[in-house]
N, CA, C and O atoms as a printed pandas DataFrame, in Angstrom:
     atom_number atom_name residue_name chain_id  residue_number  x_coord  y_coord  z_coord
0              1         N          MET        A               1    0.554   -4.575    8.708
1              2        CA          MET        A               1    1.425   -3.629    8.122
2              3         C          MET        A               1    1.853   -2.664    9.301
3              4         O          MET        A               1    0.981   -1.932    9.769
4              5         N          ASN        A               2    3.051   -2.616    9.778
5              6        CA          ASN        A               2    3.226   -1.683   10.916
6              7         C          ASN        A               2    4.057   -0.412   10.362
7              8         O          ASN        A               2    5.043   -0.572    9.642
8              9         N          ALA        A               3    3.626    0.762   10.719
9             10        CA          ALA        A               3    4.213    1.914   10.322
10            11         C          ALA        A               3    5.908    2.062   10.686
11            12         O          ALA        A               3    6.755    2.481    9.896
12            13         N          ASN        A               4    6.112    1.680   11.853
13            14        CA          ASN        A               4    7.372    1.489   12.170
14            15         C          ASN        A               4    8.263    0.811   11.238
15            16         O          ASN        A               4    9.280    1.393   10.861
16            17         N          ASP        A               5    7.989   -0.329   10.842
17            18        CA          ASP        A               5    8.630   -1.192    9.911
18            19         C          ASP        A               5    8.759   -0.461    8.570
19            20         O          ASP        A               5    9.781   -0.524    7.886
20            21         N          LEU        A               6    7.564    0.299    8.201
21            22        CA          LEU        A               6    7.665    1.044    6.811
22            23         C          LEU        A               6    8.809    2.162    6.911
23            24         O          LEU        A               6    9.471    2.593    5.967
24            25         N          ARG        A               7    8.891    2.498    8.114
25            26        CA          ARG        A               7    9.865    3.939    8.255
26            27         C          ARG        A               7   11.367    3.468    8.141
27            28         O          ARG        A               7   12.255    4.276    7.869
28            29         N          GLU        A               8   11.610    2.164    8.355
29            30        CA          GLU        A               8   13.042    1.678    8.349
30            31         C          GLU        A               8   13.312    1.281    7.074
31            32         O          GLU        A               8   14.472    0.925    6.869
32            33         N          LYS        A               9   12.392    1.242    5.979
33            34        CA          LYS        A               9   12.682    0.883    4.701
34            35         C          LYS        A               9   13.181    2.200    3.916
35            36         O          LYS        A               9   12.907    3.329    4.323
36            37         N          THR        A              10   13.864    1.978    2.870
37            38        CA          THR        A              10   14.239    2.990    1.886
38            39         C          THR        A              10   13.277    3.578    1.007
39            40         O          THR        A              10   12.211    2.965    0.973
40            41         N          VAL        A              11   13.363    4.701    0.211
41            42        CA          VAL        A              11   12.207    5.184   -0.531
42            43         C          VAL        A              11   12.145    4.228   -1.785
43            44         O          VAL        A              11   11.074    4.119   -2.383
44            45         N          ASP        A              12   13.226    3.556   -2.187
45            46        CA          ASP        A              12   13.008    2.699   -3.360
46            47         C          ASP        A              12   12.310    1.389   -3.064
47            48         O          ASP        A              12   11.631    0.796   -3.902
48            49         N          GLU        A              13   12.533    0.933   -1.712
49            50        CA          GLU        A              13   11.759   -0.103   -1.363
50            51         C          GLU        A              13   10.315    0.086   -1.133
51            52         O          GLU        A              13    9.471   -0.778   -1.372
52            53         N          LEU        A              14   10.046    1.390   -0.604
53            54        CA          LEU        A              14    8.808    1.740   -0.297
54            55         C          LEU        A              14    7.789    1.895   -1.738
55            56         O          LEU        A              14    6.594    1.620   -1.838
56            57         N          ARG        A              15    8.602    2.362   -2.639
57            58        CA          ARG        A              15    7.880    2.599   -4.042
58            59         C          ARG        A              15    7.550    1.178   -4.758
59            60         O          ARG        A              15    6.541    0.974   -5.433
60            61         N          ASP        A              16    8.499    0.303   -4.514
61            62        CA          ASP        A              16    8.318   -0.972   -5.072
62            63         C          ASP        A              16    7.123   -1.669   -4.210
63            64         O          ASP        A              16    6.190   -2.273   -4.738
64            65         N          LEU        A              17    7.258   -1.529   -3.065
65            66        CA          LEU        A              17    6.104   -2.195   -2.142
66            67         C          LEU        A              17    4.584   -1.362   -2.743
67            68         O          LEU        A              17    3.546   -1.963   -3.016
68            69         N          LEU        A              18    4.736   -0.245   -2.823
69            70        CA          LEU        A              18    3.555    0.462   -3.286
70            71         C          LEU        A              18    2.964   -0.053   -4.637
71            72         O          LEU        A              18    1.766   -0.305   -4.766
72            73         N          ALA        A              19    3.809   -0.180   -5.551
73            74        CA          ALA        A              19    3.471   -0.828   -6.985
74            75         C          ALA        A              19    2.899   -2.258   -6.739
75            76         O          ALA        A              19    1.862   -2.647   -7.276
76            77         N          SER        A              20    3.582   -2.945   -5.966
77            78        CA          SER        A              20    3.006   -4.271   -5.740
78            79         C          SER        A              20    1.622   -4.316   -4.948
79            80         O          SER        A              20    0.803   -5.213   -5.147
80            81         N          MET        A              21    1.434   -3.343   -4.091
81            82        CA          MET        A              21    0.054   -3.159   -3.359
82            83         C          MET        A              21   -0.880   -2.668   -4.359
83            84         O          MET        A              21   -2.041   -3.007   -4.130
84            85         N          LYS        A              22   -0.682   -1.883   -5.528
85            86        CA          LYS        A              22   -1.519   -1.418   -6.271
86            87         C          LYS        A              22   -1.905   -2.445   -7.199
87            88         O          LYS        A              22   -3.058   -2.448   -7.630
88            89         N          LYS        A              23   -1.072   -3.321   -7.559
89            90        CA          LYS        A              23   -1.442   -4.612   -8.479
90            91         C          LYS        A              23   -2.262   -5.608   -7.675
91            92         O          LYS        A              23   -3.093   -6.280   -8.286
92            93         N          GLU        A              24   -2.101   -5.781   -6.266
93            94        CA          GLU        A              24   -2.959   -6.727   -5.460
94            95         C          GLU        A              24   -4.331   -5.960   -5.305
95            96         O          GLU        A              24   -5.375   -6.610   -5.363
96            97         N          SER        A              25   -4.358   -4.472   -5.092
97            98        CA          SER        A              25   -5.690   -3.930   -5.105
98            99         C          SER        A              25   -6.435   -4.187   -6.489
99           100         O          SER        A              25   -7.605   -4.569   -6.481
100          101         N          PHE        A              26   -5.752   -3.976   -7.663
101          102        CA          PHE        A              26   -6.518   -4.189   -8.775
102          103         C          PHE        A              26   -6.943   -5.451   -8.836
103          104         O          PHE        A              26   -8.110   -5.558   -9.210
104          105         N          ASN        A              27   -6.326   -6.539   -8.567
105          106        CA          ASN        A              27   -6.561   -7.953   -8.597
106          107         C          ASN        A              27   -7.826   -8.277   -7.724
107          108         O          ASN        A              27   -8.721   -9.046   -8.076
108          109         N          LEU        A              28   -7.782   -7.602   -6.559
109          110        CA          LEU        A              28   -8.853   -7.999   -5.523
110          111         C          LEU        A              28  -10.290   -7.188   -6.035
111          112         O          LEU        A              28  -11.422   -7.645   -5.880
112          113         N          ARG        A              29   -9.974   -5.941   -6.648
113          114        CA          ARG        A              29  -11.214   -5.247   -7.326
114          115         C          ARG        A              29  -11.749   -6.329   -8.381
115          116         O          ARG        A              29  -12.906   -6.733   -8.264
116          117         N          PHE        A              30  -11.002   -6.759   -9.313
117          118        CA          PHE        A              30  -11.351   -7.550  -10.295
118          119         C          PHE        A              30  -12.053   -8.730   -9.809
119          120         O          PHE        A              30  -13.122   -9.006  -10.353
120          121         N          GLN        A              31  -11.547   -9.588   -8.718
121          122        CA          GLN        A              31  -12.262  -10.625   -8.227
122          123         C          GLN        A              31  -13.543  -10.106   -7.611
123          124         O          GLN        A              31  -14.536  -10.827   -7.713
124          125         N          GLN        A              32  -13.638   -9.016   -7.022
125          126        CA          GLN        A              32  -14.851   -8.538   -6.401
126          127         C          GLN        A              32  -15.954   -8.398   -7.611
127          128         O          GLN        A              32  -17.100   -8.840   -7.534
128          129         N          ALA        A              33  -15.463   -7.775   -8.627
129          130        CA          ALA        A              33  -16.473   -7.652   -9.803
130          131         C          ALA        A              33  -17.077   -8.871  -10.411
131          132         O          ALA        A              33  -18.266   -8.933  -10.724
132          133         N          THR        A              34  -16.192   -9.868  -10.574
133          134        CA          THR        A              34  -16.621  -11.001  -11.001
134          135         C          THR        A              34  -17.287  -11.946  -10.033
135          136         O          THR        A              34  -17.868  -12.938  -10.474
136          137         N          GLY        A              35  -17.235  -11.680   -8.640
137          138        CA          GLY        A              35  -17.927  -12.446   -7.799
138          139         C          GLY        A              35  -17.134  -13.539   -7.193
139          140         O          GLY        A              35  -17.667  -14.432   -6.533
140          141         N          GLN        A              36  -15.909  -13.474   -7.406
141          142        CA          GLN        A              36  -14.956  -14.399   -6.672
142          143         C          GLN        A              36  -14.201  -14.181   -5.554
143          144         O          GLN        A              36  -13.413  -15.026   -5.129
144          145         N          LEU        A              37  -14.397  -13.003   -4.990
145          146        CA          LEU        A              37  -13.805  -12.721   -3.752
146          147         C          LEU        A              37  -14.510  -13.095   -2.620
147          148         O          LEU        A              37  -15.699  -12.796   -2.502
148          149         N          GLU        A              38  -13.891  -13.731   -1.755
149          150        CA          GLU        A              38  -14.430  -14.299   -0.519
150          151         C          GLU        A              38  -14.321  -13.304    0.599
151          152         O          GLU        A              38  -15.306  -12.980    1.264
152          153         N          ASN        A              39  -13.071  -12.803    0.810
153          154        CA          ASN        A              39  -13.008  -11.994    1.797
154          155         C          ASN        A              39  -13.064  -10.564    1.608
155          156         O          ASN        A              39  -12.040   -9.902    1.436
156          157         N          THR        A              40  -14.170  -10.086    1.632
157          158        CA          THR        A              40  -14.356   -8.669    1.185
158          159         C          THR        A              40  -13.583   -7.659    1.960
159          160         O          THR        A              40  -13.395   -6.571    1.416
160          161         N          ALA        A              41  -13.142   -7.853    3.075
161          162        CA          ALA        A              41  -12.366   -6.950    3.903
162          163         C          ALA        A              41  -10.774   -6.720    3.250
163          164         O          ALA        A              41  -10.045   -5.780    3.565
164          165         N          ALA        A              42  -10.489   -7.600    2.455
165          166        CA          ALA        A              42   -9.144   -7.589    2.012
166          167         C          ALA        A              42   -9.209   -6.293    0.998
167          168         O          ALA        A              42   -8.149   -5.678    0.881
168          169         N          VAL        A              43  -10.101   -5.919    0.414
169          170        CA          VAL        A              43  -10.258   -4.728   -0.334
170          171         C          VAL        A              43   -9.683   -3.577    0.502
171          172         O          VAL        A              43   -8.735   -2.865    0.172
172          173         N          ARG        A              44  -10.313   -3.512    1.497
173          174        CA          ARG        A              44  -10.278   -2.381    2.523
174          175         C          ARG        A              44   -8.740   -2.295    3.120
175          176         O          ARG        A              44   -8.054   -1.276    3.190
176          177         N          ASN        A              45   -8.361   -3.694    3.552
177          178        CA          ASN        A              45   -6.932   -3.596    3.940
178          179         C          ASN        A              45   -5.952   -3.252    3.023
179          180         O          ASN        A              45   -4.974   -2.587    3.364
180          181         N          ALA        A              46   -6.146   -3.695    1.742
181          182        CA          ALA        A              46   -5.173   -3.342    0.780
182          183         C          ALA        A              46   -5.087   -2.025    0.517
183          184         O          ALA        A              46   -3.972   -1.564    0.272
184          185         N          ARG        A              47   -6.443   -1.015    0.517
185          186        CA          ARG        A              47   -6.358    0.275    0.478
186          187         C          ARG        A              47   -5.631    0.958    1.530
187          188         O          ARG        A              47   -4.858    1.890    1.311
188          189         N          ARG        A              48   -5.899    0.466    2.717
189          190        CA          ARG        A              48   -5.258    1.129    4.015
190          191         C          ARG        A              48   -3.815    1.134    3.954
191          192         O          ARG        A              48   -3.160    2.169    4.077
192          193         N          ASN        A              49   -3.266   -0.105    3.748
193          194        CA          ASN        A              49   -1.894   -0.278    3.649
194          195         C          ASN        A              49   -1.213    0.395    2.498
195          196         O          ASN        A              49   -0.001    0.597    2.573
196          197         N          ALA        A              50   -1.806    0.714    1.572
197          198        CA          ALA        A              50   -1.191    1.519    0.439
198          199         C          ALA        A              50   -1.201    2.846    0.932
199          200         O          ALA        A              50   -0.181    3.524    0.805
200          201         N          ALA        A              51   -2.287    3.350    1.518
201          202        CA          ALA        A              51   -2.377    4.670    1.997
202          203         C          ALA        A              51   -1.191    4.997    3.020
203          204         O          ALA        A              51   -0.569    6.059    3.012
204          205         N          LYS        A              52   -0.945    3.835    3.986
205          206        CA          LYS        A              52    0.254    4.012    4.949
206          207         C          LYS        A              52    1.567    4.146    4.171
207          208         O          LYS        A              52    2.445    4.902    4.586
208          209         N          VAL        A              53    1.716    3.439    3.071
209          210        CA          VAL        A              53    3.129    3.571    2.326
210          211         C          VAL        A              53    3.113    5.005    1.888
211          212         O          VAL        A              53    4.114    5.707    2.032
212          213         N          LYS        A              54    2.035    5.447    1.372
213          214        CA          LYS        A              54    1.964    6.800    0.763
214          215         C          LYS        A              54    2.310    7.778    1.769
215          216         O          LYS        A              54    3.077    8.698    1.488
216          217         N          THR        A              55    1.819    7.655    2.887
217          218        CA          THR        A              55    2.082    8.591    3.981
218          219         C          THR        A              55    3.517    8.701    4.427
219          220         O          THR        A              55    4.097    9.766    4.643
220          221         N          ILE        A              56    4.057    7.435    4.549
221          222        CA          ILE        A              56    5.570    7.391    4.844
222          223         C          ILE        A              56    6.459    8.089    3.837
223          224         O          ILE        A              56    7.388    8.822    4.176
224          225         N          LEU        A              57    6.063    7.775    2.333
225          226        CA          LEU        A              57    6.796    8.379    1.416
226          227         C          LEU        A              57    6.797    9.943    1.461
227          228         O          LEU        A              57    7.775   10.646    1.208
228          229         N          ASN        A              58    5.583   10.371    1.813
229          230        CA          ASN        A              58    5.469   11.876    1.823
230          231         C          ASN        A              58    6.065   12.376    3.065
231          232         O          ASN        A              58    6.481   13.534    3.016
232          233         N          GLU        A              59    6.193   11.720    4.202
233          234        CA          GLU        A              59    7.142   12.158    5.453
234          235         C          GLU        A              59    8.449   12.238    4.880
235          236         O          GLU        A              59    9.053   13.311    4.879
236          237         N          LYS        A              60    8.963   11.148    4.370
237          238        CA          LYS        A              60   10.255   11.143    3.792
238          239         C          LYS        A              60   10.579   12.316    2.892
239          240         O          LYS        A              60   11.642   12.927    2.995
240          241         N          ALA        A              61    9.662   12.613    2.026
241          242        CA          ALA        A              61   10.057   13.655    1.090
242          243         C          ALA        A              61    9.860   14.944    1.613
243          244         O          ALA        A              61   10.515   15.830    1.063
244          245         N          ALA        A              62    9.184   15.243    2.460
245          246        CA          ALA        A              62    9.204   16.451    3.378
246          247         C          ALA        A              62   10.498   16.571    4.251
247          248         O          ALA        A              62   11.109   17.637    4.309
248          249         N          ALA        A              63   10.861   15.563    4.861
249          250        CA          ALA        A              63   12.119   15.585    5.643
250          251         C          ALA        A              63   13.317   15.922    4.739
251          252         O          ALA        A              63   14.181   16.701    5.140
252          253         N          ALA        A              64   13.383   15.336    3.500
253          254        CA          ALA        A              64   14.351   15.609    2.607
254          255         C          ALA        A              64   14.544   16.901    2.074
255          256         O          ALA        A              64   15.642   17.299    1.686
256          257         N          ALA        A              65   13.211   17.754    2.035
257          258        CA          ALA        A              65   13.022   18.870    1.476
258          259         C          ALA        A              65   13.513   20.061    2.455
259          260         O          ALA        A              65   13.757   21.203    2.065
260          261         N          GLU        A              66   13.616   19.622    3.753
261          262        CA          GLU        A              66   14.079   20.563    4.813
262          263         C          GLU        A              66   15.482   20.803    4.659
263          264         O          GLU        A              66   16.069   21.556    5.436
């Protein structure tokens, strides 16, 4: 996930993307808890990608407030 690609998206698209990332993160945590997760790095990547989207949303909110 590239930050420049995220900056080109609208706020609504970013919110939808964030919601889907949270669902994915939940599913990964559930798989990890039940011992079914093979790629443990996926949890970390999902968390980081969600943080990138949140950062871009905050940047857009700050720019709109000015």
